[in-house]
Steps between C-alpha positions, in 0.01 A plus 500: 500500500510868398118536574576348848784744567292798381218384747744481783636849413142637491429347843808651636417844364153466661648417833741791484203735420305362794238341272448175688189409319671506155803327647286217646323455162808486298682276758205261463547495120878439542426195722254363238768557223762324698273216578418469126868445420575276792657750737385518863557810697545503877127463570563509887578872454174588319284771662134408466256728319303587824823617672592713190149643500541596867833662431346706218217601744759590759671734256156654408417549873846669560447730196160595639664562843266234649775367724264292720398290204864480381609376836223245516596372142869480615401304807295258289785444259745438787251249652511312165872473542629784279771752565347832398734767362342841418686770327419802294508263196236271656462196706688176442441164661736217583439174672611529861 
């Protein structure tokens, strides 16, 4: 259980740092660990890898001041049903 909690802590640190790619990878590992011990997380709330990749690309476009691409990616994510929240720390996604 300690390994599981350490992984969750690592994912939270990555989210706080705006490192969505690491957060997604660690979150995937956490889900696999939970499944291995018979725990099921709220799978309806999972953000798919494609959407996370678009969020990372949106952050990269904003950093490059390519706001047209950032706006396009935001619109694509919203069309997929996500609430897109962008702050200085990075982009977060929630199901709408």
